[in-house]
C-alpha positions in Angstrom: 163.8 -234.9 17.9 167.6 -235.0 17.6 169.3 -232.3 15.6 172.2 -233.4 13.4 174.6 -231.6 11.1 175.6 -232.3 7.5 179.4 -232.3 7.0 180.7 -229.9 4.3 182.9 -231.1 1.4 186.3 -230.0 2.7 189.9 -231.1 2.9 191.0 -233.3 5.8 193.0 -230.5 7.4 189.7 -228.6 8.0 188.0 -231.5 9.8 189.3 -231.0 13.4 187.9 -227.5 13.6 184.6 -228.5 12.2 184.2 -231.5 14.6 185.1 -229.3 17.6 182.7 -226.6 16.5 179.9 -229.0 15.9 180.3 -230.5 19.3 180.3 -227.0 20.9 177.0 -226.3 19.1 175.8 -229.6 20.7 174.6 -231.3 17.5 173.6 -234.9 18.2 175.5 -236.2 15.2 177.7 -235.1 12.4 177.2 -236.9 9.0 179.8 -237.2 6.2 178.8 -238.1 2.7 180.4 -239.6 -0.4 180.5 -236.9 -3.1 183.9 -235.2 -3.8 185.7 -237.0 -1.0 185.9 -240.4 0.8 183.3 -240.5 3.6 185.3 -242.5 6.1 188.6 -240.6 6.3 187.0 -237.5 8.0 185.4 -239.8 10.6 188.7 -240.8 12.2 189.4 -237.1 12.8 185.8 -236.4 14.0 186.3 -239.2 16.5 189.6 -237.7 17.7 188.3 -234.1 18.0 184.9 -234.8 19.7 183.9 -236.8 22.8 180.1 -236.8 23.0 178.6 -236.4 19.5 177.7 -239.4 17.3 179.0 -239.4 13.8 178.7 -241.5 10.7 178.3 -241.8 6.9 175.2 -240.5 5.2 176.1 -242.2 3.0 179.0 -244.4 2.0 178.4 -246.2 -1.4 178.0 -249.8 -0.4 178.0 -251.3 -3.9 181.5 -249.8 -4.5 182.8 -251.8 -1.6 182.8 -255.4 -0.3 181.5 -256.4 3.2 185.0 -257.0 4.6 186.1 -253.4 3.7 183.0 -252.0 5.3 183.2 -254.2 8.4 186.9 -253.5 9.2 186.5 -249.7 8.6 183.4 -249.4 10.8 185.0 -251.6 13.5 188.1 -249.3 13.8 186.0 -246.2 13.9 183.7 -247.6 16.5 186.7 -248.7 18.6 188.4 -245.3 18.3 185.3 -243.4 19.3 184.0 -245.7 22.1 180.9 -246.7 20.1 179.8 -243.3 18.6 180.2 -244.3 14.9 177.1 -245.1 12.8 177.6 -246.9 9.5 175.2 -245.4 6.9 175.0 -247.1 3.6 173.4 -246.4 0.2 173.4 -248.1 -3.1 173.9 -245.1 -5.4 172.3 -245.5 -8.9 173.3 -247.9 -11.7 175.1 -245.3 -13.9 177.4 -244.3 -11.2 178.2 -247.9 -10.0 179.0 -249.0 -13.5 180.5 -245.9 -15.0 182.1 -244.0 -12.1 183.1 -247.0 -9.9 183.5 -249.6 -12.6 181.5 -252.1 -10.6 178.7 -254.4 -11.6 175.1 -253.4 -10.9 173.2 -256.3 -9.3 170.1 -257.9 -10.7 168.5 -257.6 -7.3 169.4 -254.4 -5.5 167.5 -255.3 -2.4 168.9 -258.8 -2.4 172.5 -257.7 -2.6 172.0 -255.0 -0.1 170.5 -257.4 2.3 173.5 -259.8 1.9 176.0 -256.9 2.4 174.4 -255.9 5.7 174.1 -259.5 7.0 177.7 -260.3 5.8 179.0 -257.2 7.6 177.3 -258.4 10.8 178.7 -261.9 10.3 182.2 -260.4 10.5 181.3 -258.4 13.6 179.7 -261.4 15.3 182.9 -263.4 14.6 185.1 -260.7 16.1 183.0 -259.7 19.0 181.5 -263.1 20.1 184.3 -265.4 18.9 182.0 -267.3 16.5 183.2 -269.0 13.3 182.8 -266.9 10.2 180.3 -268.8 8.0 178.1 -266.6 5.7 176.7 -268.1 2.5 174.5 -266.2 0.1 174.0 -265.6 -3.6 176.6 -262.8 -3.7 179.0 -263.6 -0.9 180.4 -266.7 0.6 182.6 -266.0 3.6 184.3 -268.7 5.7 187.9 -267.7 6.4 189.0 -265.7 9.4 192.3 -266.7 10.8 193.6 -265.1 14.1 196.1 -263.0 12.2 193.2 -261.1 10.5 190.8 -261.0 13.5 190.9 -257.6 15.3 189.2 -259.0 18.4 186.3 -257.6 20.4 185.5 -253.9 20.7 186.7 -252.5 24.0 183.4 -250.9 25.1 182.4 -250.5 28.7 178.9 -252.1 29.4 176.1 -250.1 28.0 178.3 -247.6 26.1 177.8 -249.0 22.7 174.6 -248.7 20.7 173.1 -252.1 19.9 171.9 -253.1 16.6 169.6 -256.1 15.6 170.9 -259.3 17.2 173.1 -257.4 19.6 175.4 -256.0 16.9 177.7 -253.4 18.5 177.5 -250.9 15.6 174.3 -249.5 14.2 173.7 -249.6 10.5 171.5 -247.0 8.7 170.3 -247.6 5.2 169.4 -244.8 2.7 166.7 -245.1 0.1 164.1 -243.3 -2.0 161.9 -246.2 -3.0 159.9 -248.8 -1.0 162.2 -251.8 -1.5 165.1 -250.4 0.5 162.7 -248.9 3.0 161.2 -252.3 3.7 164.7 -253.8 4.0 165.6 -251.0 6.5 162.6 -251.9 8.6 163.5 -255.5 8.6 167.3 -255.5 9.3 168.6 -252.0 10.0 168.8 -249.7 13.0 167.9 -246.6 11.0 166.7 -245.2 7.7 168.2 -242.2 6.0 165.5 -240.4 4.0 166.8 -238.9 0.9 166.8 -235.1 0.9 164.6 -235.3 -2.2 161.3 -236.0 -0.5 158.1 -234.4 0.6 156.4 -235.0 4.0 153.5 -236.6 2.1 155.9 -239.0 0.4 157.5 -240.0 3.7 154.1 -240.5 5.4 152.3 -242.3 2.5 155.1 -244.3 0.9 158.2 -244.7 2.9 157.0 -245.0 6.5 154.4 -247.7 5.6 157.2 -249.6 3.7 159.5 -249.4 6.8 156.6 -250.6 8.9 156.0 -253.6 6.6 159.7 -254.6 7.1 159.4 -254.2 10.8 156.3 -256.4 10.9 158.0 -259.1 8.8 160.9 -259.2 11.3 158.6 -258.9 14.4 160.1 -255.5 15.2 158.5 -252.2 16.2 158.8 -248.5 15.2 161.2 -248.0 18.1 163.7 -250.3 16.5 164.3 -248.1 13.5 165.4 -244.5 13.7 164.2 -242.2 10.9 166.9 -239.6 9.9 165.7 -236.8 7.6 167.8 -234.3 5.8 165.5 -231.3 4.9 165.7 -228.6 2.3 165.0 -225.2 3.8 165.0 -221.7 2.4 164.8 -218.4 4.3 166.0 -216.2 1.5 165.7 -215.8 -2.3 169.3 -217.1 -2.7 168.4 -220.2 -0.7 165.3 -220.7 -2.8 167.3 -220.6 -6.0 169.8 -223.0 -4.6 167.0 -225.4 -3.6 165.5 -225.2 -7.1 168.8 -226.2 -8.7 169.3 -229.2 -6.4 165.7 -230.4 -6.6 165.9 -230.2 -10.4 169.0 -232.4 -10.4 167.5 -235.0 -8.0 164.2 -235.0 -9.9 165.9 -235.8 -13.1 167.1 -239.2 -11.8 164.8 -241.9 -13.2 164.9 -244.0 -10.1 163.7 -241.1 -8.0 160.7 -240.5 -10.3 158.1 -242.0 -7.9 158.6 -239.0 -5.6 157.4 -236.7 -8.4 154.8 -239.1 -9.6 153.0 -239.1 -6.3 152.3 -235.4 -6.7 151.3 -235.7 -10.4 154.5 -234.3 -11.8 155.8 -237.4 -13.6 155.9 -235.5 -17.0 158.0 -232.8 -15.5 160.4 -235.4 -14.2 160.7 -236.9 -17.7 161.5 -233.4 -19.1 164.2 -232.9 -16.4 165.7 -236.3 -17.3 165.8 -235.3 -21.0 167.5 -232.0 -20.2 170.1 -233.8 -18.0 170.8 -236.3 -20.7 171.7 -233.5 -23.1 173.6 -231.5 -20.5 171.1 -228.7 -20.5 171.6 -227.9 -16.8 170.5 -224.2 -16.8 167.1 -225.1 -18.1 166.3 -227.5 -15.3 165.6 -225.2 -12.3 163.1 -223.3 -14.5 160.9 -226.4 -14.4 160.6 -226.4 -10.6 157.5 -224.3 -9.9 156.8 -222.5 -6.7 154.3 -225.3 -5.8 157.0 -227.9 -6.3 159.5 -225.9 -4.3 157.3 -225.6 -1.3 156.4 -229.3 -1.4 160.0 -230.4 -1.3 161.5 -227.5 0.6 160.4 -225.6 3.7 160.2 -221.9 2.6 159.8 -219.7 5.6 161.1 -216.7 7.6 164.2 -217.3 9.8 162.3 -216.6 13.0 159.7 -219.3 12.1 162.1 -222.0 10.9 162.4 -224.0 14.1 158.7 -224.2 14.8 157.7 -224.9 11.2 160.4 -227.6 10.9 159.0 -229.3 14.0 155.5 -229.1 12.7 156.5 -230.4 9.2 158.3 -233.4 10.5 156.4 -234.2 13.7 155.6 -237.9 13.8 158.1 -238.6 10.9 161.7 -237.8 11.9 163.6 -239.0 14.9 166.7 -237.2 13.7 166.7 -234.0 11.6 169.5 -232.3 9.7 169.4 -229.5 7.2 170.7 -229.9 3.6 172.9 -226.9 4.1 176.2 -228.1 5.6 177.5 -226.9 8.9 180.5 -224.6 8.5 182.1 -223.0 11.6 182.0 -219.2 11.6 179.1 -219.1 9.2 175.6 -218.6 10.8 176.8 -219.8 14.2 174.1 -217.8 15.9 171.5 -219.4 13.6 172.7 -222.9 14.4 172.8 -222.2 18.1 169.2 -220.9 18.1 168.0 -223.8 16.0 169.7 -226.2 18.4 167.9 -224.6 21.3 164.5 -224.7 19.6 164.3 -228.1 17.9 
């Protein structure tokens, strides 16, 4: 199981030190996210200040961008890093796409996401293999690539670059909570980012079978799709309280309700949604019981964390990261011990 690190929400001036420290800890990958800052800008600095570690977006909001934007940005980051960049995409939810990004929410989320991924790969195939750009779908029709706008093939030495479906030189991971995107990841992606709001039972009973169905449809196997899991853990009362707050926020999202429903907590999810709609944030963590906390968060002692993490995600995760971001100088001994044990 690979051990990855979550990137903290910081200014770009802090990125070089974080990248160097993460590589010194020997994390396998460092993942940025799209919350308070752009997810791609830190990646250029991570590439510059590391030499072994993979890095990528977990996630970049795909529906806030078009395939050309994503293709060019990923191409440059892959070229700069010698093939260490992983493009991680997620859809976000309707309210944010429409009201925060000012974009249109598609009638078919899976349909548009499929086209975005295939369109991105059409650009890459054009640039890498010198094929004519000719992608036609319901959402995108792409047929113009003059030499002036063609960046040309990636300068990888043989075997250096990871290979995606169809020989694509840059892997694409897709994030999701529900089965539609999980099936799509199994069918066309190199990896699947499991949302932090999950339980091992939900992963085993709902998402992994959906990924498997997508793999079967595309005549692929389990080895073709890497499962990346970000886990809530708590080894203190303070961390338990933090986890309750975050879990309450995620559980209030209507599209994430199947996670709660699987465990018989659908009514609690509806109450959380109602509190969120009225801005009653302090009330929400109070609805997360000890049973819920332990279902969605590994609560344990520090000296048992590594062994219990491995037991909890054995047979599920190929890559594992903690929800808590990696910050150099904070808990360095903890991170080193975890790296040695996982």
